[in-house]
C-alpha positions in Angstrom: -47.8 49.2 -116.9 -47.9 47.5 -120.9 -44.2 48.2 -121.1 -43.2 47.5 -117.9 -40.9 44.6 -118.9 -38.3 47.2 -120.9 -38.6 49.8 -118.5 -37.9 48.0 -115.7 -34.6 46.4 -118.2 -33.1 49.9 -117.7 -33.6 50.6 -114.2 -34.0 49.5 -110.7 -38.1 50.3 -110.8 -39.3 51.0 -107.0 -42.8 51.2 -107.4 -45.2 52.7 -104.4 -48.6 51.4 -104.3 -49.6 53.3 -100.9 -52.1 50.3 -100.0 -52.1 46.5 -100.0 -55.8 46.8 -101.4 -55.1 49.1 -104.6 -52.8 46.6 -106.1 -54.8 44.3 -107.9 -55.1 46.7 -111.0 -51.4 46.2 -111.8 -51.4 42.5 -110.8 -51.2 40.8 -114.1 -48.3 42.7 -115.1 -46.0 41.9 -112.1 -47.4 38.8 -110.9 -47.5 36.9 -115.0 -44.8 38.3 -116.2 -42.1 39.4 -113.6 -41.3 35.7 -112.7 -40.3 35.5 -116.6 -38.1 38.3 -117.2 -34.8 36.6 -116.3 -35.6 34.1 -119.4 -36.7 37.4 -122.0 -33.3 38.1 -122.4 -33.3 41.0 -119.4 -30.2 41.2 -118.1 -30.3 39.1 -114.7 -27.9 42.2 -112.7 -30.6 44.8 -114.0 -33.9 43.8 -113.9 -35.7 44.5 -111.1 -39.4 45.9 -109.8 -39.8 46.3 -106.5 -43.3 47.1 -105.3 -44.0 48.5 -102.1 -47.2 48.5 -100.1 -49.1 49.7 -97.1 -50.9 46.6 -95.4 -53.1 46.3 -92.4 -55.4 48.4 -90.7 -54.9 51.7 -88.8 -57.0 53.7 -86.9 -57.0 56.7 -89.0 -58.2 54.7 -92.0 -61.5 54.8 -93.5 -63.4 52.3 -95.9 -60.4 51.8 -98.3 -57.1 50.9 -97.9 -57.2 48.6 -95.2 -56.7 45.1 -96.5 -54.2 42.5 -95.5 -53.3 40.4 -98.9 -50.3 38.9 -97.7 -52.5 35.4 -98.3 -52.7 35.8 -102.0 -49.5 37.7 -102.6 -47.2 35.8 -100.2 -43.9 37.8 -100.7 -41.2 39.6 -98.5 -42.1 40.7 -95.1 -42.4 43.5 -92.7 -41.4 44.6 -89.4 -39.9 47.0 -86.6 -37.4 50.0 -87.8 -34.3 47.7 -88.0 -35.7 44.9 -90.0 -37.5 47.4 -92.2 -34.5 49.1 -93.3 -32.7 46.1 -93.7 -34.9 44.2 -95.8 -35.7 46.8 -98.2 -32.1 47.4 -98.6 -31.9 43.8 -99.6 -34.7 43.6 -101.6 -33.6 46.6 -103.6 -30.5 44.4 -104.3 -32.1 41.0 -104.5 -32.0 40.1 -108.4 -35.5 38.1 -107.9 -39.2 39.5 -107.7 -39.8 41.1 -104.1 -43.3 42.7 -103.0 -42.4 44.8 -99.5 -44.9 45.5 -96.9 -45.2 48.1 -94.5 -47.8 48.1 -91.8 -49.8 51.4 -91.7 -50.0 51.0 -87.8 -46.2 50.6 -87.1 -45.4 54.1 -88.5 -47.0 55.3 -85.4 -47.0 52.9 -83.0 -43.2 51.4 -82.9 -39.9 52.7 -82.4 -36.9 51.6 -82.9 -32.8 52.3 -83.1 -31.6 51.9 -86.9 -28.0 52.2 -87.0 -25.8 54.5 -89.9 -24.1 53.3 -92.6 -24.9 49.9 -94.7 -26.4 46.6 -93.5 -29.0 44.6 -94.5 -31.2 41.4 -93.5 -30.9 38.2 -95.3 -34.5 37.4 -96.8 -36.0 34.1 -96.0 -34.4 34.5 -92.3 -37.0 34.7 -89.1 -35.9 36.3 -86.1 -36.1 34.5 -82.7 -37.1 37.9 -80.9 -37.7 36.5 -77.1 -36.3 33.2 -76.1 -39.2 30.7 -73.9 -39.9 27.4 -72.9 -43.2 27.0 -72.5 -44.9 28.0 -75.9 -44.2 29.8 -79.5 -46.0 32.7 -80.4 -45.2 33.0 -84.1 -46.4 36.2 -86.2 -44.9 39.1 -88.7 -45.5 42.7 -89.1 -47.8 44.3 -86.3 -48.7 40.8 -84.9 -45.1 40.3 -84.1 -45.0 43.2 -81.9 -48.2 42.1 -80.1 -47.2 38.7 -79.4 -43.9 40.1 -77.4 -46.4 42.1 -75.4 -48.6 39.3 -75.2 -45.2 37.3 -74.0 -45.0 40.3 -71.0 -48.5 39.4 -69.9 -47.8 35.7 -69.9 -44.8 36.0 -67.8 -46.7 37.7 -65.3 -48.6 34.5 -65.3 -45.6 32.4 -65.0 -45.7 31.4 -68.6 -42.5 31.3 -70.4 -43.4 32.2 -74.2 -40.9 32.2 -77.1 -41.6 34.6 -80.2 -40.8 34.3 -83.5 -41.0 36.9 -86.0 -41.2 35.5 -89.5 -39.8 38.5 -91.2 -40.6 37.1 -94.7 -43.2 35.1 -96.2 -41.4 33.8 -99.2 -39.2 32.1 -98.7 -40.0 31.3 -95.4 -37.4 30.1 -92.7 -39.6 26.5 -91.8 -36.3 25.6 -89.7 -36.6 28.1 -87.2 -40.2 27.7 -86.7 -40.1 24.2 -86.4 -37.1 24.1 -84.3 -38.5 26.7 -82.0 -41.8 24.6 -81.7 -39.9 21.4 -81.1 -38.3 23.2 -78.1 -41.8 24.1 -76.8 -43.9 21.8 -77.6 -47.1 24.1 -78.7 -47.9 26.6 -80.8 -49.7 30.0 -81.5 -49.8 31.1 -84.9 -51.1 35.2 -85.1 -52.0 36.9 -88.5 -54.2 39.7 -89.6 -55.9 37.9 -92.3 -58.9 36.2 -92.3 -58.8 33.0 -90.4 -59.8 31.0 -93.2 -57.4 30.9 -96.1 -54.9 33.5 -94.2 -51.1 32.9 -94.9 -50.8 31.2 -91.3 -52.7 28.7 -91.8 -49.5 27.3 -94.2 -47.5 27.8 -91.3 -50.0 26.0 -89.0 -49.7 23.3 -91.6 -46.0 22.9 -92.0 -46.2 22.5 -88.1 -48.7 19.7 -87.7 -47.0 18.0 -90.9 -43.0 18.2 -89.9 -43.5 18.7 -85.9 -46.6 16.2 -85.4 -44.3 14.2 -82.8 -43.1 17.0 -81.1 -46.7 19.0 -80.3 -47.9 18.3 -76.7 -51.0 20.2 -77.4 -53.4 21.7 -80.5 -52.1 24.2 -83.1 -54.0 27.3 -82.2 -54.7 30.3 -84.4 -55.4 33.9 -83.3 -56.6 35.8 -86.3 -59.2 38.3 -87.7 -62.8 37.1 -88.7 -64.0 35.7 -91.6 -65.8 38.5 -92.7 -65.5 40.6 -96.5 -63.5 43.9 -94.8 -62.2 45.6 -91.7 -65.1 47.9 -90.2 -64.3 51.7 -89.6 -66.3 51.7 -86.3 -63.7 51.7 -83.4 -65.8 49.3 -81.3 -65.9 46.6 -84.7 -62.3 47.4 -85.3 -61.3 46.3 -81.8 -63.6 43.1 -82.0 -61.5 42.4 -85.7 -58.0 42.9 -84.5 -56.0 40.5 -82.7 -54.6 42.1 -79.9 -52.0 41.1 -76.9 -54.6 40.4 -74.8 -56.5 38.1 -77.1 -53.0 36.2 -77.9 -51.9 36.0 -74.3 -55.5 34.6 -73.3 -54.9 31.9 -76.4 -51.6 30.7 -75.0 -52.5 30.6 -71.7 -55.1 28.0 -72.3 -52.6 26.1 -74.7 -49.8 26.4 -71.8 -52.4 24.5 -69.5 -53.4 21.9 -72.4 
């Protein structure tokens, strides 16, 4: 990858790293060099690298290829089929550096309609995937799907949860997140990263700083535990992974606060 800028100047390169925790060997090139390509006399209309990575935990994975690295990469997002196709097209056409993540488990567990023809989804725009009034569930990737399932569980308990799919991590659509939390007064942030230093901690900090007077309870996080990696053993994997029931239980406690 030593001559990466020269090659990418002539093409819109698409690098499929296959697993998020395998991108570290190539990180130096695209993290240190790519942000400067626009001032290295590389035509902005042509210079482009789009690394794509698989992120998150899937039940068929062994001891490698299971990391969730969004905290230290913090780039574009992941989502259901409609979002994935629209965001991928936008990412390819965008002249800025983009990292595009696909969640392994969503390949098999999430289905959705994708229209024919060309369409795009703007980078930096979150989606309110379920309207609600009592509590806001904020998530991305597989956790956004789990948040929707948790909202249905909560509905049976009389709790009307709003779900916001972050979609893209940078730029982050803070306006949509803040508007939802100001409406409900309560926020549950869900992410698959380790609790300490995970990307959701940044979301929680933004909500605390900019929506403090609207909060009617503490900001709650549902996360993976602070352990080095995801276990392969299915019992330990279930202990590690956030799930709809854990999300619903956290939101239920917060709603009663």
